[in-house]
C-alpha positions in Angstrom: 37.8 -65.7 75.9 37.7 -63.2 78.7 40.4 -61.7 80.9 38.8 -58.7 82.5 42.2 -57.3 83.4 42.8 -53.7 84.3 45.7 -52.5 86.5 46.4 -56.2 87.3 46.6 -59.0 84.8 44.6 -61.4 87.0 41.6 -59.6 88.4 39.2 -62.4 87.7 38.0 -64.5 90.7 35.3 -67.2 90.8 32.7 -67.2 88.0 29.1 -68.1 87.4 27.2 -68.0 84.1 23.5 -67.7 83.5 21.9 -68.0 80.0 18.7 -65.8 79.7 15.6 -66.3 77.7 17.1 -64.7 74.6 20.1 -67.0 74.7 22.5 -64.3 76.0 25.2 -65.6 78.3 25.7 -63.6 81.5 29.0 -63.9 83.2 29.3 -62.8 86.8 32.7 -62.9 88.4 34.7 -61.7 91.4 37.4 -59.1 91.3 40.7 -60.0 92.8 42.3 -59.0 95.2 39.8 -56.4 96.5 36.6 -58.4 96.3 34.7 -55.2 96.5 32.2 -55.8 93.7 30.8 -58.6 91.5 31.4 -57.8 87.8 29.1 -58.6 84.9 29.8 -59.4 81.2 27.6 -60.6 78.4 28.1 -62.7 75.3 26.0 -64.0 72.4 28.1 -67.2 72.0 30.0 -67.8 75.3 33.3 -67.0 73.6 33.5 -63.2 73.2 32.5 -61.0 76.1 31.6 -57.4 76.8 31.5 -55.8 80.3 28.4 -54.1 81.4 27.1 -52.6 84.6 28.7 -54.1 87.7 26.1 -56.3 89.5 26.7 -55.8 93.2 28.9 -53.9 95.6 30.1 -54.4 99.2 27.7 -53.0 101.8 28.0 -49.7 103.7 30.1 -49.7 106.9 28.4 -51.8 109.6 26.4 -54.0 107.2 27.0 -57.7 107.1 28.8 -57.6 103.8 30.8 -54.4 104.2 34.2 -56.0 103.7 34.3 -58.4 100.7 32.0 -60.2 98.3 32.8 -63.7 97.4 31.4 -66.4 95.1 27.8 -66.1 93.8 25.2 -68.1 91.9 22.5 -66.7 89.7 19.2 -68.4 88.8 15.5 -67.6 88.1 13.6 -66.4 91.1 11.8 -69.4 92.6 9.1 -67.4 94.3 8.6 -64.4 92.0 9.3 -63.0 88.6 12.9 -62.1 87.7 16.2 -63.5 89.0 18.0 -64.1 92.3 21.6 -64.1 93.3 22.9 -66.0 96.3 26.4 -64.7 97.2 29.0 -64.8 99.9 29.7 -61.8 102.1 32.3 -60.9 104.7 32.1 -58.3 107.5 35.0 -56.1 108.4 34.6 -56.5 112.2 34.9 -60.3 111.8 38.4 -59.9 110.4 37.8 -62.5 107.7 37.0 -65.3 110.1 33.3 -65.7 109.3 31.6 -66.0 105.9 27.9 -65.6 105.4 25.5 -66.1 102.5 23.0 -63.5 101.4 20.7 -62.8 98.5 20.0 -60.2 95.9 17.2 -59.9 93.3 16.8 -58.4 89.8 14.2 -58.1 87.1 16.6 -57.7 84.2 20.0 -59.2 85.4 21.5 -55.7 85.2 20.0 -53.9 88.2 20.4 -55.8 91.5 18.9 -55.1 94.9 20.0 -56.9 98.1 17.0 -58.6 99.7 17.7 -61.0 102.5 14.6 -63.0 102.9 14.5 -66.7 104.0 16.4 -66.1 107.2 19.5 -64.7 105.4 22.3 -63.9 105.8 23.1 -67.4 107.1 26.3 -68.6 108.7 28.1 -71.8 109.6 26.5 -73.5 112.7 26.4 -76.7 114.5 25.7 -79.5 115.0 26.7 -80.5 111.5 29.2 -77.7 110.7 32.0 -75.8 112.4 31.1 -72.7 114.4 32.8 -70.1 116.6 33.4 -72.6 119.4 34.5 -75.4 117.0 37.0 -73.7 114.8 40.4 -75.4 114.8 41.5 -73.7 111.7 40.5 -70.3 113.1 38.5 -69.3 110.0 35.1 -70.7 109.1 34.3 -71.8 105.5 30.8 -71.1 104.6 30.7 -69.8 101.0 30.1 -70.4 97.3 26.4 -71.0 97.3 24.7 -72.9 94.5 20.9 -73.0 94.3 19.4 -76.3 93.2 15.7 -77.2 92.8 14.9 -80.8 93.6 11.3 -82.0 93.6 10.0 -78.4 93.6 12.0 -77.3 96.6 15.1 -75.0 96.9 18.4 -76.2 98.3 21.7 -74.3 98.7 24.9 -76.2 98.2 27.7 -74.6 100.2 31.5 -74.9 100.6 31.5 -75.8 104.3 33.4 -77.7 106.9 32.2 -80.7 108.8 32.0 -80.4 112.6 34.2 -83.5 113.1 37.4 -84.9 111.7 41.1 -84.0 111.2 41.5 -80.3 110.8 42.8 -80.4 107.2 40.2 -83.1 106.1 36.9 -81.5 107.1 36.0 -79.9 103.8 32.5 -80.9 102.7 29.6 -79.9 100.5 27.1 -78.5 102.9 23.4 -78.1 102.1 20.5 -75.9 103.4 16.9 -76.4 102.5 14.4 -73.5 102.2 11.6 -74.1 104.6 8.6 -71.8 105.5 10.7 -69.8 107.9 13.9 -69.7 105.8 16.9 -71.8 104.9 17.6 -74.6 107.4 21.0 -76.3 107.5 20.9 -80.1 107.0 23.7 -82.7 107.3 26.4 -82.4 104.6 25.5 -83.6 101.2 29.0 -85.1 100.9 32.0 -85.4 103.1 35.2 -86.4 101.3 37.3 -86.9 104.5 40.3 -85.9 102.4 40.2 -82.2 101.4 40.5 -79.0 103.4 37.7 -77.4 101.4 35.5 -78.3 98.4 35.1 -75.0 96.7 32.5 -73.8 94.3 30.2 -76.8 94.6 27.5 -77.5 92.1 25.2 -80.3 91.1 23.6 -81.5 87.9 21.4 -84.4 86.9 22.4 -86.2 83.7 20.9 -89.4 82.5 19.2 -90.1 85.8 22.3 -89.6 87.9 23.3 -86.7 90.1 26.8 -85.4 89.8 28.5 -83.2 92.5 31.3 -81.0 91.3 33.9 -79.3 93.4 37.2 -77.4 93.0 40.1 -78.6 95.1 42.8 -76.2 96.2 45.3 -79.0 97.0 46.0 -79.8 93.4 44.0 -77.1 91.5 41.7 -79.5 89.8 37.9 -79.9 89.4 36.7 -83.3 90.7 33.2 -84.9 90.9 31.2 -87.5 92.7 28.0 -89.3 91.6 24.8 -90.7 93.1 21.5 -92.1 91.8 19.7 -89.7 94.1 20.3 -86.1 95.0 20.3 -86.9 98.7 21.9 -90.2 98.3 25.4 -91.5 99.1 28.0 -90.1 96.6 30.8 -92.2 95.1 33.9 -91.6 93.0 35.2 -93.4 90.0 38.8 -94.5 90.0 39.6 -91.2 88.2 37.2 -88.5 89.3 39.1 -85.5 87.8 36.8 -83.7 85.4 39.0 -80.7 84.5 42.8 -81.1 84.6 45.2 -79.0 86.6 45.0 -75.2 86.3 41.2 -75.2 85.7 39.2 -74.0 88.7 35.9 -72.7 90.1 33.8 -74.7 87.6 30.1 -74.0 87.3 27.4 -75.7 85.2 24.7 -74.0 83.1 22.0 -75.5 80.8 22.2 -74.3 77.2 19.2 -75.8 75.5 19.9 -79.5 75.2 23.5 -79.1 76.4 25.1 -78.9 79.8 28.0 -76.3 79.7 30.8 -76.1 82.1 32.6 -72.8 82.7 35.6 -72.1 84.8 38.7 -69.9 85.0 42.2 -71.0 84.3 45.4 -70.3 86.3 48.1 -69.6 83.7 51.2 -71.4 84.9 49.3 -73.4 87.5 49.9 -70.7 90.1 47.0 -69.1 91.9 48.8 -65.7 91.9 49.2 -65.5 88.1 47.2 -64.4 85.1 43.6 -65.8 85.1 41.5 -66.2 82.0 38.1 -67.6 81.4 38.5 -70.1 78.6 35.8 -71.3 76.2 33.2 -73.6 77.8 33.1 -77.4 77.3 30.1 -79.7 77.3 29.2 -82.4 79.8 28.2 -85.9 78.8 28.4 -89.4 80.2 29.7 -92.7 78.9 28.0 -96.1 79.2 29.3 -96.5 82.8 28.0 -93.1 83.9 31.4 -91.5 84.0 31.4 -87.8 83.2 33.0 -86.8 79.9 34.0 -83.4 78.5 33.0 -82.7 74.9 34.0 -79.8 72.6 31.7 -76.8 72.7 29.1 -77.1 69.9 29.4 -73.5 68.9 32.9 -73.9 67.5 31.6 -75.2 64.2 29.5 -72.1 63.7 32.7 -70.0 63.7 34.4 -71.9 60.8 35.3 -69.4 58.1 36.9 -72.0 55.7 38.0 -75.6 55.7 41.3 -76.8 54.2 41.6 -80.5 53.6 44.8 -82.4 53.9 45.4 -82.6 50.2 45.5 -78.8 50.1 47.9 -78.4 53.1 51.6 -77.8 52.6 53.8 -80.9 52.7 55.5 -81.2 56.1 59.3 -80.9 56.1 61.8 -82.2 58.7 63.6 -79.5 60.7 66.1 -81.3 62.9 68.1 -82.9 60.0 68.0 -86.5 61.4 69.3 -88.8 58.6 67.2 -91.8 59.9 64.0 -89.9 59.4 61.6 -90.5 56.4 58.5 -89.1 55.0 56.2 -90.8 52.4 53.2 -89.2 50.6 51.2 -92.4 50.4 48.2 -90.5 48.8 46.8 -87.0 48.8 45.0 -87.7 52.1 47.6 -89.8 53.9 51.1 -88.9 55.1 53.5 -91.4 56.7 56.4 -90.4 59.0 59.2 -92.4 60.4 62.4 -92.1 62.4 64.5 -95.1 63.3 66.9 -93.4 65.8 66.4 -90.2 67.7 63.8 -87.4 67.2 62.5 -85.7 64.1 59.9 -83.0 63.9 57.9 -82.6 60.7 56.2 -79.2 60.3 54.3 -77.1 57.9 53.1 -73.5 57.9 49.7 -73.1 59.5 47.3 -71.1 57.3 46.2 -68.8 60.2 46.9 -68.3 63.9 43.5 -69.5 65.0 42.2 -72.8 63.8 40.8 -76.3 64.5 42.9 -79.1 63.2 41.4 -82.6 63.2 42.2 -86.0 61.6 43.4 -89.5 62.3 46.7 -90.3 63.8 47.9 -94.0 63.7 51.0 -95.5 65.3 52.3 -98.3 63.0 55.6 -99.1 64.8 55.8 -98.2 68.5 57.9 -95.4 69.7 57.3 -91.8 70.8 55.0 -89.4 68.9 52.7 -86.5 69.3 52.0 -83.0 67.9 53.9 -79.7 67.8 52.4 -76.2 67.7 54.2 -72.9 67.4 57.4 -74.7 66.4 60.3 -72.7 65.1 63.1 -73.9 62.8 65.1 -75.3 65.8 62.3 -77.2 67.3 61.3 -74.8 70.0 57.5 -74.8 70.6 54.7 -76.6 72.3 54.8 -80.4 72.3 51.7 -82.6 72.8 53.1 -86.0 73.8 50.8 -88.9 73.4 51.9 -92.2 75.0 50.0 -95.0 73.2 51.3 -97.6 75.7 50.7 -96.1 79.1 47.9 -93.7 78.2 49.5 -90.4 79.2 49.1 -87.1 77.4 51.3 -84.1 78.2 51.3 -80.6 76.9 54.8 -79.1 77.4 56.8 -76.1 76.4 60.2 -77.4 75.1 62.9 -75.4 73.5 65.9 -73.1 73.7 66.5 -70.9 76.7 68.4 -67.9 75.5 68.5 -66.3 79.0 70.6 -69.0 80.7 73.6 -70.4 78.8 74.3 -72.9 81.6 70.7 -74.2 81.4 70.0 -73.3 77.8 66.8 -75.3 77.5 63.1 -75.0 78.5 61.3 -78.2 79.4 58.0 -77.4 81.2 55.1 -79.8 81.6 52.1 -77.5 81.5 49.3 -80.0 81.8 49.1 -83.8 82.1 46.2 -86.1 81.7 45.3 -89.7 80.8 43.4 -91.5 78.1 42.6 -95.1 77.2 44.9 -96.2 74.3 42.9 -98.1 71.7 44.1 -101.5 70.7 44.6 -100.5 67.1 46.8 -97.6 68.2 44.7 -95.2 66.1 43.0 -92.0 67.4 40.8 -89.3 66.0 42.2 -86.0 67.3 41.0 -82.4 67.4 43.3 -79.6 68.3 41.9 -76.1 68.9 44.2 -73.1 68.9 42.2 -69.9 69.7 44.4 -67.0 70.8 46.4 -68.5 73.6 43.8 -71.2 74.3 44.7 -74.8 73.5 42.3 -77.8 73.6 42.9 -81.4 72.6 40.2 -84.0 72.1 40.9 -87.7 71.5 38.0 -89.7 70.0 35.7 -86.8 70.7 36.6 -86.5 74.4 38.4 -83.3 75.6 41.6 -84.2 77.4 43.6 -81.0 77.5 42.2 -77.5 78.1 44.6 -74.7 79.0 46.1 -71.3 78.2 49.7 -70.4 77.9 51.5 -67.3 76.6 55.1 -68.6 76.1 55.0 -69.1 72.3 52.8 -67.3 69.8 54.3 -67.9 66.4 55.5 -71.0 64.5 54.6 -74.0 62.5 52.4 -77.0 63.3 53.1 -80.7 62.7 54.1 -84.0 64.3 57.2 -85.5 65.9 58.4 -89.1 65.9 61.2 -90.9 67.8 62.0 -94.6 66.9 58.5 -94.8 65.5 56.4 -95.0 62.3 53.1 -93.1 62.2 50.6 -91.9 59.7 48.4 -88.9 59.5 45.3 -89.2 57.4 42.1 -87.4 56.4 43.0 -84.3 58.4 41.6 -80.9 57.8 42.1 -77.4 59.3 39.1 -75.1 60.0 40.0 -71.5 60.0 38.6 -69.5 63.0 38.2 -65.7 63.3 40.6 -63.9 65.5 39.3 -63.9 69.1 37.9 -60.8 70.7 39.4 -60.1 74.1 37.6 -57.8 76.5 39.8 -55.5 78.7 37.9 -52.2 79.0 35.0 -51.6 81.2 31.8 -50.0 79.9 30.3 -47.0 81.6 28.7 -48.6 84.7 26.0 -45.9 84.7 25.0 -46.5 81.0 22.8 -49.4 80.1 23.0 -48.7 76.4 25.8 -51.3 76.1 23.5 -54.1 77.0 20.6 -52.7 75.0 22.6 -52.1 71.9 24.3 -55.6 72.2 20.9 -57.3 72.5 19.5 -55.4 69.5 22.5 -56.2 67.3 22.5 -59.9 67.9 18.8 -60.0 67.2 19.2 -58.4 63.9 17.8 -55.0 64.9 19.5 -51.6 64.4 21.6 -50.4 67.3 
């Protein structure tokens, strides 16, 4: 995971990740609130990061980007060796009203030079997009470029605004095509007719379909649309949320055979709180073409040890409910029940960082789910799984010692949905890595979040007027996560050089 915090706990802005020829992940991100440079960090696995030389700074006074730098996208240079970065810039004299898109190039991903070929910097213009004379909101969206190659030609996807429509519903995914004389604006690739902006757009082709992704400020979610053709008409499934609330600014990068999705997370669901870049997820599709999130394939390479259910401590009830029961059916199957009211069954987790997976079956309907970081009075995180209505909620629930008149905490941190199987049986996987939590059901990621409220306690299950069983579970022990806070010397490239040598088995 990566925080990048310094004086402030939430300096991370929008992100982009590029994986180079040696398999090193390069993270580029904005710095909030100043937006005065684009930061750069590297990783060998996409989980632990190290800051290196900052990539790009605002321009000198009078230049087109002398105020702020906003979202960028990094790719291989289409016309030459090396790499190119398309980025958003603001000019002080515009007072933040106008956004433009420019370009920088690099031979090594470390040293960047601004080079505005192809008619750049570009700005929002009619007839397809708002301009200075058609600006009802009084600031023009034209940012977050994403370069996409289609049939050998370069296109830039842009967070833009349609020239027509209700003021708060003009958000669209604009597109510009690189012609001989530079980038030329074309009609929007997709107009949703519902959002103020569609931020950080990107596109990917998976299984012969194109998928557009965009981050939505209205509900702080990442949504998507699909089309059989890049320039075709884009549609939405009945549920087009790809990443649940709190996850934002998602970008896609190819990692060998995998499509990875990176983003940052708003802790607490508030845009002005701690931001952290969580571990990536993988993209896949189901038989209907709907996008699915899968657990990152590199987790398994981190497993230090696996403890099977027969070697785990026996769960014990902590609330003292006399109608509760526990049966050790065999060494790999536990049965829990509670006729009236709640009971929480917990055991000591072997380590703080782990992957817990197994089969949960509901045998008599009622309420059930998992608990994490649970103390002896039941305070902790609850993962509620509704096998009837298909809702999943991750909530903080417990004692509030700071307010005797409201001496409880009940906070729904993230909510999502799943399709309950007819047999009321699921295969679950819970990842607890630092303060990152991820839940997969039947190999599909449903919850992905960070929270810092509880850090110690037991794990287990809860039941209410239900009978459930837990079988064939196991806990994989993970190493403690490395968190990057300090910045390397921006004038010293030895950090990157040594890092590259170490991960390739060479002396530093």
